[in-house]
N, C-alpha and C positions, 0 to 999 in steps of 0.2 A: 695956460692949458694944463700944465703940470699940476697947478693948484687944484683945478677941478678934479683931476684924477685922484689927488690926495683926499679930497672931500668925499668922493665916491667910496674910496677905500675905508675911510673912517666910518661912513654910514653902514657899510657891510659888517663892521666890527661891533656895531651897537646892538643892544638888546631891543626886543620889540617895544618894551615899555619906554625906553629912551627915545626910540623913533616916534612913538605915539605922542609923547610930550612935546617933541620938537614939531611934529605935524600940527598939534593943537596950537602951537605958537606961530603957525603960518609957514613953516619950513616945507616947501613943495618937494625938495629933494628927499626929505625924510619920508614924506608920504609916497613918493615914487619908489623908494626902497621897500616900503611896506607892500605896495602894489606888486613889485617884483617877487617878493617872498610868498605872498598869499595867492597870487593869481592862479597858479595851477590847481590849488586845492578848491578855490572858489568856482572855477570852471567845472571841475569834477563834481562838486556838490550841486551846481546848477544843472549839469548834464543828467545827474541821477534823478532830478525832479522833472525837467522838461523833456528829456529824451530826444533832443535834437541839438546837434553840434552848433549850428548857427544861432539858435535861440539861446543856448547856454553861453556862448561868447557874448551875445548882446546883453543877456541878463547879468553876466559878470561885470560888464562895463557899467551897467546901471547901478549895480551894487556898489562899485567903487566910487561912482559919482555921489551916490547917497551917503556913503561913508565919509567922503571928503567934506561934504556939506555939514554932516552931523558929528564929526569927530570931536568937536568941542563938548558934546553932551556925554562923552564916554568918561566916566568917573574913575574907573580902575584901568589904567593903561595896560596892565598885564592881561586883561580880559579881551583884548582886541580881536583875537582869533575867534573866540566864541561869539562876540558881538557881530562880527562879519557873517558868521554862519547863521545867526538869527536873521540878519538882513536878507541873506540869500533865501532862507526858508520862507519868510514872509512875502518877498517879492516874487518868488517862484509860485507860491499859492495864488497870488493875485493874477499873475500872467496865465497860469493854467486855467483858472476859473474864468477869466475873460475870453480865452480862446476856445473854451470847451464848446463843442457843437458847431464850430465854424468849419464846414466841409464844403469844398468846391464841387459843383456839378453843373452840367449843362441845363439850360432853361427847360428843355423838354422833359428831362428826368425829374426836375423839380416840380413841374406842373403835374406830372403823372403821379407823383408820390404824395403830394400835399392835398389834403382834404380838410374842409371845415366841418368838423363833426359837432360843433357846438350848437346846442339848441338855442333858438331865439331868446328863450327865458334866461338861459345862462349868460348870454351876451349882454342882455339888458341888466341883469344883476351885477355883472362885472363892471359895467359902465357906472351904475349907481354907486358901487363901492369905491371906484376910482374917484368919482366926483366928491363923495363924502370925505375921502382921504385928502383930496386937494383943499376942500373947505376947512378941514381940521388943520392942515398945515398953514393955511392963510391966517388962521386965528392965533398962531404961535408968534413969539418974538422973532426978530430978524435973525439972531444967531442960531436959534433952533431951526428956522426955515432953511438957512444957508447950509447948516450941517446935514440935515436930512436930505435936502436936494442934492448936495454934492455926493453923498454916499449912495443913496438909493436911485436917484434919477439920472445922475451923470456917471455913476459907476466908478467914482474915484476911490482909490485904495486909502487905507489909513495913513500910509506914508505920504501919498500925494496930498492928502488933506492936511497932514502935518506941515508940509511945505507951503500949501496954499494959505493956510490960516496962521502960519508962523507960530505953531504951538507944538509941544511934544506929543508923541503918539498917545501917551497915557491920557493927556487932556482931551484929545480928540475922542478917545473911547468913552471917556466920562461924558462928554458933550452929547455923543450919540445916545448913550444910555438915558440921560436926562431928557433929551428931546423926544425919544420914543415914549417915555413915560408920560410926558406932557401931551403928546399927540394922542395917546390912548385915552387920557382924561378928557381931552377935547372931543374925541370920537364918542365917548360915553355921554357927554353933555349934549352933543348934536343928536344922538339917538333918542335921548330923553325928551327932546323938544318935539 
């Protein structure tokens, strides 16, 4: 038990860079020390973006889980704080974007305020466009299909896709860019027919 206290004391004396290197080598205690040092700042950063204490706490937990999974990708251990802030920023944007417009109300109010103002021609045109897009996606390769489907139809964030596809976020961005270009080309070819 005394040994464990000495380890904790040694970790508190280490620099962030030293802790990061140890965490990259699988030292959970070192990552725990990083968590203890950075948690207040990460919660505050999350709070400034999501404006809800419970959401900020949950986001901070998600950020640290993401950081723990991806810490091996951090090339400059001294940049740990900035790297964490980037993760907070990206994950907060994803969370806010997904939760935007989700407002609870009773069914009567919802029915009274919702109206379908779309003209039948607009509805038909939207359906035709959706079918053309589905046909274009079906003509793409499997990786392009999976990438576009995950991002646009399933609403997966870049970080979630990075985890799902086991690829860096930069690779996911490139795949999305390439897949969109290929889809546009397929759409042009379908319209020409």
